[in-house]
All heavy atoms as TSV, in Angstrom:
chain	resi	resn	atom	element	x	y	z
A	1	MET	N	N	-8.764	-1.672	-25.879
A	1	MET	CA	C	-7.863	-1.553	-24.765
A	1	MET	C	C	-8.509	-2.223	-23.557
A	1	MET	O	O	-9.578	-1.844	-23.126
A	1	MET	CB	C	-7.590	-0.074	-24.498
A	1	MET	CG	C	-6.714	0.160	-23.303
A	1	MET	SD	S	-6.485	1.908	-22.983
A	1	MET	CE	C	-4.929	2.138	-23.760
A	2	ALA	N	N	-7.853	-3.208	-23.034
A	2	ALA	CA	C	-8.388	-3.944	-21.884
A	2	ALA	C	C	-7.865	-3.324	-20.599
A	2	ALA	O	O	-6.678	-3.071	-20.440
A	2	ALA	CB	C	-7.966	-5.402	-21.969
A	3	ARG	N	N	-8.764	-3.076	-19.696
A	3	ARG	CA	C	-8.396	-2.552	-18.379
A	3	ARG	C	C	-8.970	-3.477	-17.329
A	3	ARG	O	O	-10.070	-3.974	-17.456
A	3	ARG	CB	C	-8.949	-1.153	-18.176
A	3	ARG	CG	C	-8.317	-0.145	-19.082
A	3	ARG	CD	C	-8.881	1.219	-18.812
A	3	ARG	NE	N	-8.392	2.121	-19.834
A	3	ARG	CZ	C	-7.924	3.315	-19.566
A	3	ARG	NH1	N	-7.911	3.763	-18.355
A	3	ARG	NH2	N	-7.482	4.072	-20.530
A	4	GLY	N	N	-8.225	-3.675	-16.292
A	4	GLY	CA	C	-8.685	-4.558	-15.227
A	4	GLY	C	C	-8.110	-4.135	-13.902
A	4	GLY	O	O	-7.360	-3.182	-13.797
A	5	ILE	N	N	-8.469	-4.870	-12.909
A	5	ILE	CA	C	-7.953	-4.615	-11.572
A	5	ILE	C	C	-6.553	-5.194	-11.487
A	5	ILE	O	O	-6.322	-6.327	-11.911
A	5	ILE	CB	C	-8.866	-5.266	-10.511
A	5	ILE	CG1	C	-10.247	-4.629	-10.556
A	5	ILE	CG2	C	-8.267	-5.147	-9.131
A	5	ILE	CD1	C	-11.251	-5.296	-9.653
A	6	PRO	N	N	-5.599	-4.428	-10.963
A	6	PRO	CA	C	-4.253	-4.993	-10.836
A	6	PRO	C	C	-4.253	-6.171	-9.859
A	6	PRO	O	O	-4.874	-6.100	-8.811
A	6	PRO	CB	C	-3.430	-3.820	-10.293
A	6	PRO	CG	C	-4.413	-2.882	-9.722
A	6	PRO	CD	C	-5.709	-3.101	-10.452
A	7	MET	N	N	-3.598	-7.236	-10.232
A	7	MET	CA	C	-3.515	-8.429	-9.384
A	7	MET	C	C	-2.099	-8.524	-8.832
A	7	MET	O	O	-1.136	-8.497	-9.577
A	7	MET	CB	C	-3.831	-9.687	-10.184
A	7	MET	CG	C	-5.257	-9.778	-10.663
A	7	MET	SD	S	-6.455	-9.919	-9.333
A	7	MET	CE	C	-6.063	-11.524	-8.720
A	8	CYS	N	N	-1.996	-8.626	-7.535
A	8	CYS	CA	C	-0.717	-8.795	-6.872
A	8	CYS	C	C	-0.693	-10.187	-6.254
A	8	CYS	O	O	-1.639	-10.587	-5.592
A	8	CYS	CB	C	-0.541	-7.754	-5.776
A	8	CYS	SG	S	-0.610	-6.059	-6.362
A	9	VAL	N	N	0.381	-10.914	-6.471
A	9	VAL	CA	C	0.517	-12.264	-5.937
A	9	VAL	C	C	1.777	-12.315	-5.087
A	9	VAL	O	O	2.839	-11.860	-5.503
A	9	VAL	CB	C	0.603	-13.306	-7.072
A	9	VAL	CG1	C	0.808	-14.691	-6.505
A	9	VAL	CG2	C	-0.623	-13.248	-7.943
A	10	GLN	N	N	1.650	-12.876	-3.902
A	10	GLN	CA	C	2.778	-13.030	-2.995
A	10	GLN	C	C	2.884	-14.509	-2.653
A	10	GLN	O	O	2.025	-15.065	-1.987
A	10	GLN	CB	C	2.557	-12.194	-1.736
A	10	GLN	CG	C	3.652	-12.290	-0.726
A	10	GLN	CD	C	3.339	-11.479	0.528
A	10	GLN	OE1	O	2.263	-10.935	0.671
A	10	GLN	NE2	N	4.287	-11.411	1.416
A	11	CYS	N	N	3.928	-15.160	-3.134
A	11	CYS	CA	C	4.110	-16.588	-2.880
A	11	CYS	C	C	5.203	-16.804	-1.838
A	11	CYS	O	O	6.092	-15.979	-1.684
A	11	CYS	CB	C	4.476	-17.313	-4.165
A	11	CYS	SG	S	3.101	-17.394	-5.321
A	12	GLY	N	N	5.114	-17.923	-1.156
A	12	GLY	CA	C	6.103	-18.279	-0.153
A	12	GLY	C	C	5.766	-17.805	1.245
A	12	GLY	O	O	6.633	-17.766	2.108
A	13	THR	N	N	4.517	-17.438	1.482
A	13	THR	CA	C	4.133	-17.000	2.820
A	13	THR	C	C	3.730	-18.201	3.661
A	13	THR	O	O	3.366	-19.248	3.142
A	13	THR	CB	C	2.946	-16.020	2.773
A	13	THR	OG1	O	1.786	-16.723	2.339
A	13	THR	CG2	C	3.219	-14.873	1.832
A	14	ALA	N	N	3.774	-18.045	4.953
A	14	ALA	CA	C	3.369	-19.118	5.857
A	14	ALA	C	C	2.023	-18.822	6.507
A	14	ALA	O	O	1.632	-19.481	7.455
A	14	ALA	CB	C	4.435	-19.305	6.933
A	15	SER	N	N	1.300	-17.832	5.982
A	15	SER	CA	C	0.055	-17.414	6.625
A	15	SER	C	C	-1.156	-18.246	6.205
A	15	SER	O	O	-2.214	-18.097	6.795
A	15	SER	CB	C	-0.214	-15.941	6.338
A	15	SER	OG	O	-0.406	-15.731	4.958
A	16	ASN	N	N	-1.015	-19.095	5.195
A	16	ASN	CA	C	-2.117	-19.976	4.808
A	16	ASN	C	C	-1.552	-21.271	4.215
A	16	ASN	O	O	-0.385	-21.329	3.845
A	16	ASN	CB	C	-3.083	-19.281	3.843
A	16	ASN	CG	C	-2.447	-18.900	2.538
A	16	ASN	OD1	O	-1.394	-19.391	2.181
A	16	ASN	ND2	N	-3.073	-18.003	1.807
A	17	PRO	N	N	-2.368	-22.333	4.118
A	17	PRO	CA	C	-1.861	-23.639	3.669
A	17	PRO	C	C	-1.333	-23.661	2.235
A	17	PRO	O	O	-0.402	-24.397	1.942
A	17	PRO	CB	C	-3.070	-24.565	3.799
A	17	PRO	CG	C	-3.988	-23.896	4.737
A	17	PRO	CD	C	-3.740	-22.428	4.613
A	18	CYS	N	N	-1.910	-22.871	1.339
A	18	CYS	CA	C	-1.445	-22.931	-0.055
A	18	CYS	C	C	-0.201	-22.073	-0.295
A	18	CYS	O	O	0.360	-22.087	-1.384
A	18	CYS	CB	C	-2.564	-22.537	-1.019
A	18	CYS	SG	S	-3.078	-20.842	-0.895
A	19	ARG	N	N	0.246	-21.321	0.707
A	19	ARG	CA	C	1.480	-20.539	0.695
A	19	ARG	C	C	1.514	-19.436	-0.354
A	19	ARG	O	O	2.572	-18.948	-0.709
A	19	ARG	CB	C	2.697	-21.450	0.586
A	19	ARG	CG	C	2.734	-22.502	1.694
A	19	ARG	CD	C	3.975	-23.349	1.670
A	19	ARG	NE	N	5.198	-22.640	1.947
A	19	ARG	CZ	C	5.624	-22.272	3.151
A	19	ARG	NH1	N	4.878	-22.518	4.200
A	19	ARG	NH2	N	6.766	-21.664	3.309
A	20	CYS	N	N	0.353	-19.031	-0.861
A	20	CYS	CA	C	0.268	-17.905	-1.790
A	20	CYS	C	C	-0.861	-16.977	-1.362
A	20	CYS	O	O	-1.891	-17.433	-0.888
A	20	CYS	CB	C	-0.002	-18.377	-3.218
A	20	CYS	SG	S	1.461	-19.024	-4.029
A	21	LYS	N	N	-0.649	-15.682	-1.541
A	21	LYS	CA	C	-1.662	-14.695	-1.206
A	21	LYS	C	C	-1.973	-13.882	-2.457
A	21	LYS	O	O	-1.072	-13.473	-3.170
A	21	LYS	CB	C	-1.159	-13.745	-0.115
A	21	LYS	CG	C	-1.011	-14.383	1.247
A	21	LYS	CD	C	-0.327	-13.458	2.233
A	21	LYS	CE	C	-1.171	-12.255	2.536
A	21	LYS	NZ	N	-0.614	-11.433	3.631
A	22	VAL	N	N	-3.254	-13.655	-2.723
A	22	VAL	CA	C	-3.664	-12.841	-3.860
A	22	VAL	C	C	-4.549	-11.691	-3.391
A	22	VAL	O	O	-4.331	-10.537	-3.760
A	22	VAL	CB	C	-4.412	-13.690	-4.917
A	22	VAL	CG1	C	-4.910	-12.829	-6.054
A	22	VAL	CG2	C	-3.521	-14.790	-5.438
A	23	VAL	N	N	-5.544	-11.974	-2.563
A	23	VAL	CA	C	-6.525	-10.973	-2.153
A	23	VAL	C	C	-5.878	-9.897	-1.282
A	23	VAL	O	O	-6.079	-8.701	-1.507
A	23	VAL	CB	C	-7.709	-11.639	-1.419
A	23	VAL	CG1	C	-8.697	-10.600	-0.925
A	23	VAL	CG2	C	-8.405	-12.631	-2.334
A	24	GLY	N	N	-5.096	-10.285	-0.282
A	24	GLY	CA	C	-4.475	-9.328	0.628
A	24	GLY	C	C	-3.572	-8.329	-0.071
A	24	GLY	O	O	-3.741	-7.114	0.074
A	25	PRO	N	N	-2.587	-8.803	-0.862
A	25	PRO	CA	C	-1.719	-7.853	-1.572
A	25	PRO	C	C	-2.466	-6.980	-2.583
A	25	PRO	O	O	-2.123	-5.819	-2.761
A	25	PRO	CB	C	-0.703	-8.756	-2.274
A	25	PRO	CG	C	-0.671	-9.988	-1.458
A	25	PRO	CD	C	-2.062	-10.171	-0.948
A	26	THR	N	N	-3.489	-7.536	-3.231
A	26	THR	CA	C	-4.246	-6.743	-4.207
A	26	THR	C	C	-5.024	-5.627	-3.511
A	26	THR	O	O	-4.986	-4.469	-3.943
A	26	THR	CB	C	-5.199	-7.644	-5.012
A	26	THR	OG1	O	-4.415	-8.648	-5.678
A	26	THR	CG2	C	-5.975	-6.844	-6.039
A	27	LEU	N	N	-5.716	-5.962	-2.424
A	27	LEU	CA	C	-6.430	-4.924	-1.678
A	27	LEU	C	C	-5.454	-3.949	-1.018
A	27	LEU	O	O	-5.736	-2.754	-0.916
A	27	LEU	CB	C	-7.340	-5.553	-0.623
A	27	LEU	CG	C	-8.560	-6.292	-1.166
A	27	LEU	CD1	C	-9.350	-6.900	-0.021
A	27	LEU	CD2	C	-9.431	-5.383	-1.997
A	28	GLY	N	N	-4.302	-4.437	-0.607
A	28	GLY	CA	C	-3.268	-3.559	-0.056
A	28	GLY	C	C	-2.786	-2.551	-1.082
A	28	GLY	O	O	-2.584	-1.377	-0.771
A	29	PHE	N	N	-2.607	-2.999	-2.323
A	29	PHE	CA	C	-2.191	-2.094	-3.393
A	29	PHE	C	C	-3.255	-1.039	-3.666
A	29	PHE	O	O	-2.938	0.142	-3.837
A	29	PHE	CB	C	-1.884	-2.869	-4.678
A	29	PHE	CG	C	-1.577	-1.956	-5.834
A	29	PHE	CD1	C	-0.350	-1.337	-5.927
A	29	PHE	CD2	C	-2.530	-1.712	-6.808
A	29	PHE	CE1	C	-0.068	-0.488	-6.981
A	29	PHE	CE2	C	-2.261	-0.867	-7.862
A	29	PHE	CZ	C	-1.023	-0.254	-7.955
A	30	LEU	N	N	-4.517	-1.449	-3.703
A	30	LEU	CA	C	-5.599	-0.488	-3.952
A	30	LEU	C	C	-5.692	0.528	-2.813
A	30	LEU	O	O	-5.884	1.728	-3.059
A	30	LEU	CB	C	-6.920	-1.223	-4.146
A	30	LEU	CG	C	-7.010	-2.093	-5.406
A	30	LEU	CD1	C	-8.321	-2.874	-5.421
A	30	LEU	CD2	C	-6.858	-1.262	-6.653
A	31	ALA	N	N	-5.540	0.076	-1.563
A	31	ALA	CA	C	-5.551	0.996	-0.418
A	31	ALA	C	C	-4.346	1.934	-0.479
A	31	ALA	O	O	-4.452	3.126	-0.172
A	31	ALA	CB	C	-5.555	0.211	0.885
A	32	PHE	N	N	-3.197	1.407	-0.891
A	32	PHE	CA	C	-1.997	2.221	-1.061
A	32	PHE	C	C	-2.235	3.324	-2.087
A	32	PHE	O	O	-1.889	4.484	-1.862
A	32	PHE	CB	C	-0.831	1.330	-1.502
A	32	PHE	CG	C	0.342	2.088	-2.053
A	32	PHE	CD1	C	1.276	2.642	-1.196
A	32	PHE	CD2	C	0.512	2.245	-3.416
A	32	PHE	CE1	C	2.364	3.346	-1.699
A	32	PHE	CE2	C	1.584	2.941	-3.926
A	32	PHE	CZ	C	2.527	3.494	-3.064
A	33	ALA	N	N	-2.852	2.984	-3.226
A	33	ALA	CA	C	-3.090	3.963	-4.287
A	33	ALA	C	C	-4.039	5.069	-3.817
A	33	ALA	O	O	-3.804	6.249	-4.084
A	33	ALA	CB	C	-3.646	3.264	-5.521
A	34	VAL	N	N	-5.094	4.694	-3.105
A	34	VAL	CA	C	-6.049	5.696	-2.607
A	34	VAL	C	C	-5.373	6.619	-1.590
A	34	VAL	O	O	-5.524	7.843	-1.643
A	34	VAL	CB	C	-7.287	5.003	-1.995
A	34	VAL	CG1	C	-8.159	5.994	-1.246
A	34	VAL	CG2	C	-8.089	4.314	-3.086
A	35	ALA	N	N	-4.605	6.038	-0.674
A	35	ALA	CA	C	-3.918	6.852	0.333
A	35	ALA	C	C	-2.875	7.757	-0.312
A	35	ALA	O	O	-2.711	8.911	0.088
A	35	ALA	CB	C	-3.272	5.954	1.386
A	36	ALA	N	N	-2.177	7.246	-1.317
A	36	ALA	CA	C	-1.139	8.036	-1.976
A	36	ALA	C	C	-1.716	9.238	-2.702
A	36	ALA	O	O	-1.113	10.317	-2.697
A	36	ALA	CB	C	-0.353	7.158	-2.944
A	37	VAL	N	N	-2.869	9.083	-3.317
A	37	VAL	CA	C	-3.499	10.201	-4.034
A	37	VAL	C	C	-3.787	11.355	-3.072
A	37	VAL	O	O	-3.675	12.524	-3.440
A	37	VAL	CB	C	-4.797	9.729	-4.743
A	37	VAL	CG1	C	-5.652	10.891	-5.192
A	37	VAL	CG2	C	-4.447	8.841	-5.915
A	38	VAL	N	N	-4.112	11.033	-1.839
A	38	VAL	CA	C	-4.421	12.068	-0.846
A	38	VAL	C	C	-3.151	12.564	-0.152
A	38	VAL	O	O	-2.941	13.773	-0.008
A	38	VAL	CB	C	-5.415	11.524	0.199
A	38	VAL	CG1	C	-5.636	12.517	1.321
A	38	VAL	CG2	C	-6.726	11.149	-0.459
A	39	GLU	N	N	-2.283	11.647	0.261
A	39	GLU	CA	C	-1.180	12.013	1.136
A	39	GLU	C	C	0.041	12.578	0.422
A	39	GLU	O	O	0.764	13.390	1.004
A	39	GLU	CB	C	-0.768	10.804	1.981
A	39	GLU	CG	C	-1.852	10.414	2.962
A	39	GLU	CD	C	-1.460	9.243	3.821
A	39	GLU	OE1	O	-0.267	8.918	3.905
A	39	GLU	OE2	O	-2.361	8.650	4.437
A	40	TRP	N	N	0.307	12.197	-0.819
A	40	TRP	CA	C	1.492	12.717	-1.488
A	40	TRP	C	C	1.411	14.218	-1.769
A	40	TRP	O	O	2.389	14.924	-1.519
A	40	TRP	CB	C	1.788	11.928	-2.745
A	40	TRP	CG	C	2.385	10.574	-2.452
A	40	TRP	CD1	C	2.859	10.112	-1.259
A	40	TRP	CD2	C	2.556	9.512	-3.371
A	40	TRP	NE1	N	3.303	8.829	-1.380
A	40	TRP	CE2	C	3.136	8.434	-2.672
A	40	TRP	CE3	C	2.283	9.357	-4.713
A	40	TRP	CZ2	C	3.443	7.235	-3.286
A	40	TRP	CZ3	C	2.592	8.157	-5.321
A	40	TRP	CH2	C	3.175	7.106	-4.613
A	41	PRO	N	N	0.290	14.762	-2.260
A	41	PRO	CA	C	0.245	16.225	-2.429
A	41	PRO	C	C	0.333	16.970	-1.092
A	41	PRO	O	O	0.999	18.005	-0.997
A	41	PRO	CB	C	-1.103	16.483	-3.102
A	41	PRO	CG	C	-1.479	15.196	-3.723
A	41	PRO	CD	C	-0.883	14.128	-2.861
A	42	VAL	N	N	-0.324	16.441	-0.070
A	42	VAL	CA	C	-0.248	17.068	1.258
A	42	VAL	C	C	1.186	17.007	1.771
A	42	VAL	O	O	1.722	17.998	2.289
A	42	VAL	CB	C	-1.222	16.382	2.243
A	42	VAL	CG1	C	-1.013	16.889	3.659
A	42	VAL	CG2	C	-2.655	16.587	1.800
A	43	GLY	N	N	1.831	15.868	1.610
A	43	GLY	CA	C	3.216	15.722	2.052
A	43	GLY	C	C	4.159	16.646	1.304
A	43	GLY	O	O	5.101	17.192	1.888
A	44	ALA	N	N	3.926	16.841	0.011
A	44	ALA	CA	C	4.769	17.750	-0.772
A	44	ALA	C	C	4.617	19.190	-0.288
A	44	ALA	O	O	5.597	19.932	-0.215
A	44	ALA	CB	C	4.412	17.640	-2.249
A	45	LEU	N	N	3.407	19.576	0.059
A	45	LEU	CA	C	3.174	20.922	0.573
A	45	LEU	C	C	3.831	21.096	1.948
A	45	LEU	O	O	4.505	22.106	2.203
A	45	LEU	CB	C	1.674	21.200	0.674
A	45	LEU	CG	C	1.288	22.588	1.176
A	45	LEU	CD1	C	1.730	23.643	0.177
A	45	LEU	CD2	C	-0.201	22.660	1.402
A	46	VAL	N	N	3.675	20.119	2.819
A	46	VAL	CA	C	4.278	20.187	4.155
A	46	VAL	C	C	5.801	20.162	4.055
A	46	VAL	O	O	6.503	20.816	4.832
A	46	VAL	CB	C	3.761	19.037	5.050
A	46	VAL	CG1	C	4.521	18.949	6.357
A	46	VAL	CG2	C	2.279	19.202	5.307
A	47	TYR	N	N	6.342	19.423	3.072
A	47	TYR	CA	C	7.789	19.308	2.890
A	47	TYR	C	C	8.439	20.677	2.670
A	47	TYR	O	O	9.583	20.887	3.061
A	47	TYR	CB	C	8.097	18.381	1.713
A	47	TYR	CG	C	9.568	18.178	1.469
A	47	TYR	CD1	C	10.283	17.266	2.242
A	47	TYR	CD2	C	10.246	18.883	0.482
A	47	TYR	CE1	C	11.636	17.068	2.027
A	47	TYR	CE2	C	11.593	18.695	0.268
A	47	TYR	CZ	C	12.293	17.789	1.039
A	47	TYR	OH	O	13.627	17.596	0.836
A	48	CYS	N	N	7.706	21.597	2.058
A	48	CYS	CA	C	8.257	22.938	1.823
A	48	CYS	C	C	8.606	23.645	3.125
A	48	CYS	O	O	9.493	24.503	3.150
A	48	CYS	CB	C	7.254	23.787	1.034
A	48	CYS	SG	S	6.958	23.196	-0.629
A	49	PHE	N	N	7.941	23.319	4.211
A	49	PHE	CA	C	8.147	23.995	5.489
A	49	PHE	C	C	8.815	23.107	6.532
A	49	PHE	O	O	9.636	23.572	7.308
A	49	PHE	CB	C	6.800	24.502	6.027
A	49	PHE	CG	C	6.077	25.368	5.036
A	49	PHE	CD1	C	5.010	24.868	4.309
A	49	PHE	CD2	C	6.491	26.663	4.799
A	49	PHE	CE1	C	4.353	25.655	3.386
A	49	PHE	CE2	C	5.846	27.463	3.877
A	49	PHE	CZ	C	4.774	26.970	3.166
A	50	LYS	N	N	8.436	21.845	6.571
A	50	LYS	CA	C	8.982	20.888	7.543
A	50	LYS	C	C	9.414	19.639	6.779
A	50	LYS	O	O	8.592	18.785	6.451
A	50	LYS	CB	C	7.915	20.492	8.578
A	50	LYS	CG	C	7.358	21.635	9.375
A	50	LYS	CD	C	8.154	21.770	10.636
A	50	LYS	CE	C	7.479	22.801	11.526
A	50	LYS	NZ	N	8.146	22.933	12.769
A	51	HIS	N	N	10.712	19.534	6.500
A	51	HIS	CA	C	11.212	18.459	5.644
A	51	HIS	C	C	10.925	17.059	6.185
A	51	HIS	O	O	10.412	16.205	5.460
A	51	HIS	CB	C	12.714	18.617	5.416
A	51	HIS	CG	C	13.065	19.838	4.640
A	51	HIS	ND1	N	12.638	20.048	3.363
A	51	HIS	CD2	C	13.812	20.917	4.985
A	51	HIS	CE1	C	13.098	21.212	2.938
A	51	HIS	NE2	N	13.816	21.767	3.895
A	52	MET	N	N	11.250	16.794	7.428
A	52	MET	CA	C	11.068	15.437	7.966
A	52	MET	C	C	9.593	15.067	8.078
A	52	MET	O	O	9.214	13.932	7.800
A	52	MET	CB	C	11.749	15.297	9.334
A	52	MET	CG	C	13.271	15.310	9.251
A	52	MET	SD	S	13.945	14.126	8.059
A	52	MET	CE	C	13.457	12.603	8.787
A	53	LYS	N	N	8.748	15.999	8.471
A	53	LYS	CA	C	7.308	15.720	8.572
A	53	LYS	C	C	6.737	15.423	7.185
A	53	LYS	O	O	5.927	14.503	7.023
A	53	LYS	CB	C	6.600	16.928	9.210
A	53	LYS	CG	C	5.132	16.746	9.401
A	53	LYS	CD	C	4.837	15.727	10.474
A	53	LYS	CE	C	3.364	15.719	10.790
A	53	LYS	NZ	N	3.026	14.754	11.801
A	54	GLY	N	N	7.145	16.179	6.170
A	54	GLY	CA	C	6.691	15.933	4.800
A	54	GLY	C	C	7.111	14.562	4.294
A	54	GLY	O	O	6.344	13.867	3.642
A	55	ARG	N	N	8.336	14.164	4.611
A	55	ARG	CA	C	8.813	12.836	4.203
A	55	ARG	C	C	8.009	11.731	4.862
A	55	ARG	O	O	7.686	10.723	4.247
A	55	ARG	CB	C	10.283	12.676	4.554
A	55	ARG	CG	C	11.194	13.443	3.654
A	55	ARG	CD	C	12.626	13.210	4.031
A	55	ARG	NE	N	13.499	14.021	3.199
A	55	ARG	CZ	C	14.799	14.089	3.349
A	55	ARG	NH1	N	15.386	13.397	4.302
A	55	ARG	NH2	N	15.508	14.837	2.558
A	56	ARG	N	N	7.695	11.896	6.165
A	56	ARG	CA	C	6.897	10.884	6.868
A	56	ARG	C	C	5.500	10.777	6.274
A	56	ARG	O	O	4.954	9.678	6.141
A	56	ARG	CB	C	6.825	11.209	8.356
A	56	ARG	CG	C	8.034	10.761	9.126
A	56	ARG	CD	C	7.785	10.723	10.615
A	56	ARG	NE	N	7.192	11.946	11.137
A	56	ARG	CZ	C	7.872	12.956	11.661
A	56	ARG	NH1	N	9.189	12.886	11.728
A	56	ARG	NH2	N	7.247	14.019	12.125
A	57	ILE	N	N	4.904	11.908	5.921
A	57	ILE	CA	C	3.560	11.891	5.328
A	57	ILE	C	C	3.592	11.179	3.980
A	57	ILE	O	O	2.724	10.354	3.683
A	57	ILE	CB	C	3.007	13.322	5.184
A	57	ILE	CG1	C	2.718	13.918	6.563
A	57	ILE	CG2	C	1.744	13.335	4.331
A	57	ILE	CD1	C	2.388	15.395	6.538
A	58	MET	N	N	4.594	11.475	3.152
A	58	MET	CA	C	4.664	10.846	1.828
A	58	MET	C	C	5.017	9.362	1.918
A	58	MET	O	O	4.645	8.588	1.041
A	58	MET	CB	C	5.657	11.588	0.943
A	58	MET	CG	C	5.138	12.944	0.508
A	58	MET	SD	S	6.121	13.745	-0.744
A	58	MET	CE	C	7.522	14.287	0.180
A	59	ALA	N	N	5.702	8.929	2.964
A	59	ALA	CA	C	6.066	7.519	3.119
A	59	ALA	C	C	4.958	6.695	3.763
A	59	ALA	O	O	5.004	5.467	3.718
A	59	ALA	CB	C	7.338	7.407	3.957
A	60	HIS	N	N	3.975	7.336	4.362
A	60	HIS	CA	C	2.919	6.631	5.100
A	60	HIS	C	C	2.201	5.555	4.279
A	60	HIS	O	O	1.985	4.454	4.783
A	60	HIS	CB	C	1.926	7.647	5.664
A	60	HIS	CG	C	0.886	7.042	6.523
A	60	HIS	ND1	N	-0.377	6.770	6.059
A	60	HIS	CD2	C	0.911	6.626	7.816
A	60	HIS	CE1	C	-1.083	6.230	7.029
A	60	HIS	NE2	N	-0.331	6.132	8.108
A	61	PRO	N	N	1.802	5.804	3.016
A	61	PRO	CA	C	1.123	4.727	2.275
A	61	PRO	C	C	1.977	3.471	2.113
A	61	PRO	O	O	1.475	2.355	2.216
A	61	PRO	CB	C	0.825	5.364	0.911
A	61	PRO	CG	C	0.770	6.823	1.171
A	61	PRO	CD	C	1.780	7.070	2.263
A	62	ALA	N	N	3.276	3.635	1.893
A	62	ALA	CA	C	4.139	2.478	1.672
A	62	ALA	C	C	4.563	1.787	2.962
A	62	ALA	O	O	4.723	0.564	2.986
A	62	ALA	CB	C	5.380	2.902	0.894
A	63	THR	N	N	4.730	2.552	4.026
A	63	THR	CA	C	5.246	1.955	5.261
A	63	THR	C	C	4.162	1.505	6.224
A	63	THR	O	O	4.421	0.650	7.064
A	63	THR	CB	C	6.172	2.941	6.005
A	63	THR	OG1	O	5.445	4.134	6.298
A	63	THR	CG2	C	7.396	3.268	5.180
A	64	VAL	N	N	2.946	2.053	6.117
A	64	VAL	CA	C	1.890	1.717	7.062
A	64	VAL	C	C	0.663	1.122	6.363
A	64	VAL	O	O	0.201	0.038	6.724
A	64	VAL	CB	C	1.472	2.953	7.899
A	64	VAL	CG1	C	0.327	2.623	8.819
A	64	VAL	CG2	C	2.657	3.480	8.687
A	65	VAL	N	N	0.131	1.803	5.364
A	65	VAL	CA	C	-1.141	1.387	4.761
A	65	VAL	C	C	-1.014	0.043	4.051
A	65	VAL	O	O	-1.771	-0.891	4.341
A	65	VAL	CB	C	-1.670	2.467	3.792
A	65	VAL	CG1	C	-2.911	1.986	3.064
A	65	VAL	CG2	C	-1.959	3.755	4.540
A	66	TYR	N	N	-0.075	-0.081	3.116
A	66	TYR	CA	C	0.053	-1.330	2.356
A	66	TYR	C	C	0.332	-2.538	3.245
A	66	TYR	O	O	-0.369	-3.553	3.144
A	66	TYR	CB	C	1.118	-1.213	1.262
A	66	TYR	CG	C	1.316	-2.504	0.519
A	66	TYR	CD1	C	0.414	-2.907	-0.455
A	66	TYR	CD2	C	2.367	-3.359	0.828
A	66	TYR	CE1	C	0.569	-4.110	-1.125
A	66	TYR	CE2	C	2.536	-4.560	0.165
A	66	TYR	CZ	C	1.628	-4.927	-0.805
A	66	TYR	OH	O	1.781	-6.122	-1.449
A	67	PRO	N	N	1.342	-2.496	4.133
A	67	PRO	CA	C	1.594	-3.691	4.960
A	67	PRO	C	C	0.441	-4.045	5.897
A	67	PRO	O	O	0.153	-5.222	6.104
A	67	PRO	CB	C	2.838	-3.329	5.772
A	67	PRO	CG	C	3.445	-2.171	5.104
A	67	PRO	CD	C	2.368	-1.472	4.356
A	68	THR	N	N	-0.230	-3.045	6.439
A	68	THR	CA	C	-1.342	-3.323	7.357
A	68	THR	C	C	-2.481	-4.030	6.651
A	68	THR	O	O	-2.996	-5.041	7.135
A	68	THR	CB	C	-1.855	-2.011	7.985
A	68	THR	OG1	O	-0.762	-1.367	8.658
A	68	THR	CG2	C	-2.966	-2.273	8.975
A	69	VAL	N	N	-2.883	-3.532	5.493
A	69	VAL	CA	C	-3.982	-4.149	4.744
A	69	VAL	C	C	-3.579	-5.508	4.201
A	69	VAL	O	O	-4.324	-6.485	4.288
A	69	VAL	CB	C	-4.469	-3.219	3.616
A	69	VAL	CG1	C	-5.523	-3.904	2.752
A	69	VAL	CG2	C	-5.032	-1.929	4.192
A	70	SER	N	N	-2.392	-5.605	3.652
A	70	SER	CA	C	-1.929	-6.865	3.062
A	70	SER	C	C	-1.811	-7.972	4.100
A	70	SER	O	O	-2.183	-9.121	3.841
A	70	SER	CB	C	-0.578	-6.644	2.389
A	70	SER	OG	O	-0.098	-7.834	1.832
A	71	ASN	N	N	-1.327	-7.656	5.285
A	71	ASN	CA	C	-1.151	-8.671	6.331
A	71	ASN	C	C	-2.442	-8.992	7.065
A	71	ASN	O	O	-2.536	-10.026	7.730
A	71	ASN	CB	C	-0.087	-8.222	7.323
A	71	ASN	CG	C	1.288	-8.186	6.701
A	71	ASN	OD1	O	1.574	-8.926	5.762
A	71	ASN	ND2	N	2.138	-7.321	7.198
A	72	ALA	N	N	-3.441	-8.148	6.963
A	72	ALA	CA	C	-4.702	-8.393	7.663
A	72	ALA	C	C	-5.533	-9.477	6.992
A	72	ALA	O	O	-6.370	-10.111	7.635
A	72	ALA	CB	C	-5.524	-7.103	7.734
A	73	ILE	N	N	-5.298	-9.722	5.709
A	73	ILE	CA	C	-6.077	-10.706	4.952
A	73	ILE	C	C	-5.166	-11.883	4.614
A	73	ILE	O	O	-4.215	-11.723	3.847
A	73	ILE	CB	C	-6.666	-10.082	3.678
A	73	ILE	CG1	C	-7.533	-8.881	4.068
A	73	ILE	CG2	C	-7.468	-11.101	2.895
A	73	ILE	CD1	C	-7.939	-8.025	2.912
A	74	PRO	N	N	-5.405	-13.071	5.156
A	74	PRO	CA	C	-4.468	-14.186	4.993
A	74	PRO	C	C	-4.538	-14.906	3.648
A	74	PRO	O	O	-3.766	-15.828	3.423
A	74	PRO	CB	C	-4.848	-15.133	6.126
A	74	PRO	CG	C	-6.285	-14.864	6.372
A	74	PRO	CD	C	-6.477	-13.402	6.095
A	75	ILE	N	N	-5.462	-14.544	2.776
A	75	ILE	CA	C	-5.547	-15.252	1.489
A	75	ILE	C	C	-5.122	-14.372	0.336
A	75	ILE	O	O	-5.096	-13.190	0.404
A	75	ILE	CB	C	-6.955	-15.803	1.217
A	75	ILE	CG1	C	-7.982	-14.694	1.253
A	75	ILE	CG2	C	-7.282	-16.899	2.164
A	75	ILE	CD1	C	-9.368	-15.108	0.813
């Protein structure tokens, strides 16, 4: 069974001359996964008492962490 690091490729960007990004989206995905492991259980617990706050916590990896990391690295 072969296991490897997930590779994410984003083509058609204007942030670099070759118009493709590999490192940024891949590191963004890894940061998303780490944040999700921590924030989704916390968000589910908070959701039981405060619905909107729980939803914001569970959405944080997808709406803040992934785009910030992915856009910070231009390659």
